[in-house]
Every structure is written in C-alpha cells, then in structure tokens.
N, C-alpha and C positions, 0 to 999 in steps of 0.2 A: 216638663223634662223628665221627671221620674217615670211618667207613663211611657215616654219614648224609650227609656232604658229598658223597661219591662218588655216592651214590644220587641226590641232588638234581641233580648235574651231568649225569647221564645222563637223568634224568626231566624236568628243567625247561628245560635250555638246549640240548639236542641239536637241537631243532627250533625255529627262529625263525619261527613261523607269522605269516601276514599277517592284518590285519583284513579280514574278508570277510563277505559275505552268503551264506547257504545257503538255498535255496528248498525249502519243503515242497511236496508235490504231491498232488492228489486227482484220481484218474482221468486222470493224465497232464497235468493243467493246473496251472500255477503259482498259488499262493495269493498274491493281491495284498496287500501290507501297507498299513495305514492310516497316515496321518501320526502319529496318536496312538500307535499300536503301535510305530512306528519310534522315536519320541521316548523311549518308556519303555525299549525295548530298548537303544538307544545310551546313554541316561542311566545305565542299570543297569550296562552294561559299563564306562563311565567310572568309576563309583563303585567297582566291583569291582577296577578296575585301580589306582586311587590308594590304596585302603585298605591293601593289603599293602605297598606302597612306603613309606607313611608309618609304619606300625607296625613293619614289618620293619627300617627304618633305625634306629629307636630300639632295637630288639632286637639289632641288630648292634653297637651301641655297648656294650651290656651284655655281649654275648658276647665282644667284643674285650677288654674290661676283665677279664673272668674268665680269659681265656687269659693275659693278662699277669700277673695275680695268681698263677696256678698255675704260671707259668714254662713254659707250653706254647709250642712253636714252630709258628705257624700256617702252613698251606700256602697260599702266595700265587701269583698268576699273574705270570710275568715278561713283559717286553716281547716276547720271542721267542714265548712261549706265546700272547700276545694276537694277534700277527701271524699265527700259524699257525691260530688257532681258526676263522676263516671258511673256510679250506681244508678243515679236518677236518669242520666242520659241513656243507660242500657235499658232500663225499664221503659222509657219513652220510645226508644227505637224498636224494641220488641213489640210493644203495644201497637205501634203503627204497622209493623209487619203483619201482625195478627189481623188487624182491621182490613188490610189489603187482601188477606187470604179469605176473609169472610164476606166482605161487601164488594160491590162492583167498583172497580178502579175509576170508572167514568164519573160516578156520582161523588165519590170521595174527592177527586181532583177538581170537581166543580166548586165544592165548598172551599178547598184549599186555595183555588185560584182567586175567589172573591176575597178571602181573608188576607192573602199576601198582596193582592192588588191594592187594598186599602193601606196596608203597612208600607208598601213600596212607594206609593204616591207621597205619603207623609215623609218618608226618608229622603226621597229625591227632592222634595220641596225644601227640606231643611238645608240640603247642600246647595241647591241652585238659587235659593232666596237672595243672598247678597249679590250675586251676579245678575240675576234678572232685574233687580231694582235699579241697577246702573243703567240698563237699557230702556227703562220706562221713561218717556219724556217728562220733563218737569211740568208741562202744561196739563198733564193728566191729573184731574182732581183727585186728592187723596183724603180719606176719611178714616178716623180711628174708631175701632170697635173694641168692646170689652165683653167677653163671654164668661158669665159667672153661673155656675150650677151648684146649688146647695140642696141639702136634705134636712128635714126636721124644721122646728120653729123655735124662736126665742133662744134660750140658753142651750138648747139641744141642737141648734143648727150646726150642720157640718158641711164644710166646703169640699165639694167633689171636683170641681174644675174652675180654674181662674186663669183665663187666657186673654192676652191683649194682642190685637192684630190690626192691620189697616187694609185699605183697598189694594195696595200693591201686593200684599201677601195673598190676597184672593186671586189676583192675576197670576201670580207665581203658581198657586195651587191648581188653577185651571190649566195652565200650560203643562204642568206635570201630569195632570189628569189625561191629557192627550196621549202621553206615553203609556199611561195606564190602559186607555182604550185600545191602543195598538197591541199591547200585550194580551189584553182580554180576548180580542177577536182574532188575532193572528198567531199568538204564541210564538212569535219570531224569536230566534236565538239572540238577536241584537237587543231586543226589548228585554229579554230575560237577563242579559248581562248588564244592562243599564241599571235595573233594579237590584241585581246581585251585588254590583259594585257599590251601590248606595247603601245597602244593608251592611256590607263589610266595612265601609268607611265610617258609618255611624257607630257600628259596634265597637270598633277600635277607639273611637273618640270618646264614647260615653262609658263603656264598661271598664271598671278600674280594679286592678289588683293593688293591695296595700303594701305588700312586701314581696321581695324576691323569693323568700321561702314559700309563701303561699302559691306563687307562680310555679315553683318547682313541684309542689305537691299536686297542683292541678294538672300540669303537663305530664308529670309522671303517671298519674292515674289514667289519663286519657291515652297515654302511650300503650298501656296494656289493654285498655278498652278497644282501641282501634285494631290492634293485632288480633284480639279474640274474635271480634265481629266480622273481620275480613277473612282471616285464615281459618278460623274455627267453624264458621257457619257461612251460609249464603245470604244472611239477613241484611247486612249492610248494602251489598250490591243490588239485591232485589228491591229494597226500599229506594235506593238511589235512582234506579231505572224506572220505578213506578211513580215516584213523587214528581208530579208536574207543577212545580212552583219554583220561583227564582231563589232557591237556596243552594244553587250551584252555578258555577261559571262553565260555559260550554263554548267550544269553537270547532267548526267543521274541518275534518281532514280532507274532504273532497271539494274544498272551496275553489281550487283552480279548475276543476272539471265542471262543477255545477253552479258556481257563483253563489249568490246570496240564498239560493234555494237548496244549498247543500244540506245533507242530513246525516252524515257519518261523523258523529261528534266524539271528541275527547272532552272530559269534564273534570272539574275540581270542586269539591264541596267547600262551602263558605266556612265551615268549622275549621278546615285546614288553613284558613287565612286568618280568621278572627282570633282563634285561641292562641296561636303563636304571636299574633299581632298585638294583643293586649299585654303580653309579656315584654315584647320589644318596646312598646310604648312606655312601660314602666321603667325600662332601662334608660330611655331618653329623659324621663322626668327625674331620674336619679342623677344623670349627667347635668341637667339644668340646675338642680338643687345644690350640687357641689361645684357648680360653675366650671365644669370640665369641658373639654373640646368634643363632646358627644362620642367619646371613645367606645363606651359600652353599647350605645345605640347602633353605631355603624358595625361593631363586631357582631351584634345580634342580627342585624339586617343582612349582613354578608353570610352569616351562618344559615339563616333561613333560605337565602338564595341557593347556597350550596346543597342544603338538605332537599330542596325541591328538585333541583337538577339531578340529584342522586335518585330520588323517587322515580322520576321520568326514565332515567337510564335503566334502572332495575326492571321497571315495568315493561319497557320496550324489549329488554333482553329475554325476560321470562315469558312475555306475552300473557301476563296475568295481572289482575287488579292488585294494587299495592296499598297498604295502609300508610298514608303519607306521614302520619305522626311517628311512625316507626323510625323515620329518617330525620324528621324535622325536630323532634323533641331532644335527642342527644346533641344535635347541632346547636340549637338555640339556647340550651342550658350549658352544654359543655364548653363551647368556645368562649362565651363571656366570662365564665368562672375560671377558665384557664388564663385569660388575660388578667383577671383580678388576682390570680395566684402569682403571676409574674410581677405584678405591680405591688404585691403585698397588701391588697385591699379586700381580701375575701371576707374577713370578719366585718369590715365596714359596710360592704354591699349587702351582706346577709342581715345585718341589724337595721338597715335603712327602712324607715316607714314613710310611705307616701303621704299618709294622713295621720300624723302622731296625735295622741290624745292631748287634751289641753294641759294636763299636769306635766307631761313630758316636755311640751313646748316651753312651759314656764321654767322648768329646770334647766333647759338648754340656754334660755335667755339669761338666767342668773349666772351660769357658768361662763357665758360670753362676756358678761359685765365684769366678772372677777378677773378674767384673763386680761382685760384691758387695764 
C-alpha cells in the first residue's frame, strides 16, 4: 500500500496542470467549436472532476479507519512538507520542460507511456477488484498466492515486498491489462480518461493531510505556483500539450461532428482534482470524527464545483488558459472557514488532527473519563 501511495504521488500530483483548450487542426486550420460541443465538453469535464472527489473522499474515510484498526502509522504531510511542495513541483515542472526542449518528444513519451501504463493498470485494478470478483462464477477455482521479496541473509534480511493475492486478483489484473493495451496502441481519449479517473480516485483515497492548517499551506503555495507557471511563462501549457500520459482528463469539443474520432479537446489536469480533493476528503474525515452531518464536506464540495465553473467561465470569456487553482483554492478554503466562523468552530477545525500522536490521544481519553 505504501508503494501505491508513492506511485500516486509521482503520477497524480507531480504536475498541477491548468484547465485549457487544445485545438485540433485540419490542413493547418483550427477547428471551430460549436456552443453545443463546448457545453458538452466542459460539462463532461466538470462531472469527471467532481465524481472522484466525492467517492474518493468517502473511500478515504474507510481507508483511514482500516489503518487505525490495523494499528498502521500513516504517512502524512507536515507543514514543512506542504510549504516545500510548490518549490519541488516547480523544479520538476521546469525540468520536464527542459527535457522536452532538448530531446525528442516522441521518445520521451514512449517512456512515459510505458511508465504510466503500468501505474494505470495497478490503479484501475485496485478500484475494479471488488466489483470484478462479484462477477466471477463460484465454480472458477481459486488459489491463494504469497509473493515475498527480501534482500540480505539471516539477521540482515530486509523485506522488500510482501503481497498476498489469489487467482481472482490475477483475472482482475488481466482484464485491466486489456484497457492498458487499448491505451498503449490507440491512445484513445476514453482510455486516457479511464486511467486518469483511476489515478484521481486512488490519489484522493490514499494521500492524507493531517490538519486543515497543513492543507491551507499546501493549497496556498500551489495557488501562487499555478498563477506563476500559467500567466508568467508558457512552461505549464507547453508541458501539458507535450505530455502524452493519462495525467489529465480530456473531452472533445467536436464530438457531435466527428464522434469518437473527435480531436479538438478541452482538458483538466489531475492536479486540479487531486490537490483540492485531498483537502475536501480531510473535511469529510473531520465531520465523521465529530459525528456531524457532513457539513464541512458538502461545503467544500460545493465550493470546488463553484470554483471550477468560475474557471471555465473566465477561460471561455478571455479565450486564454487559466490556472484552475487561482479560483479553486480561495473557494475550497474560504467557504468552509466562513461556515466555521458562522458556527463558531474556527479554532476547533484548525486544531483538528486527523492522526493525533499517541500522547495526545491518551490525554483526550483521560479528559473524557474525567468529564464522565
């Protein structure tokens, strides 16, 4: 599981791409989008953005509970990590930009395709597993397997991999591999979106913020990161258009004219889904811990939707790529904190820790016993 979290960190949040329009071309002339086509494309992107946030948040609650029940120590982001993240992301983004300027895009994208194909199949298998198992007939023989990989000998032996699976898991992996082959050979936008949604859903489920303050620091830093790399340079848009990997959701604006072979895409980077999504998932875990009626979760969820609609509206009006986090960050942070201010719970929500230290937990238990 830790390996999968690491995979998602590198695959989903390394690039915080902007919401943008890409133009298809025929004989060197741009294809003009119809109002109906743009409405379908933008509406589909909005739907594909909010679904992984909604379901990923509830999956994160389940995952968090399983970790507590198993006594696992989750890997959480500290305030310092959150503050450094935009700097690391900037260095990574610029590094990729330089690589694309020096080397052939074709060969770079071949390597990226193979890498993200492997990650995409694993991510999709994790999501599809429980559903695939239901449809496998009981008469199909099942066998348990245990994959153990270690290094060293005797007392110096170190466990590198310890994974239990069965025959049904292999069937599920093979079925997901079919989607991988489709993406590998066709690079179809539907296959791209299937893997993109899998990355987003897994990222929101597994990546955890420990406190609302950490989330505010992370989102605040990426707010300026997004603005600089979109408005200050052409780096973000260039990388977004050159990067042929399922790290963005796309939908054709000429679907009505060209059907499934349409090629005039609007796109939304996974970073603009996963980053706000892990913050909204934290709000849901806060609601659950306080046994509230998911007030802050739905507030954050609606704020994200409004921020995304604002991004699309501004982009359509100015006909220019927009840094989505410019609108998403103030909405996702501001509206929940405003609700907390009205309810008189600002201090309570800012002091909340998703994974309190053992000492803090014991002190809370003692206070609870005394109050009884």
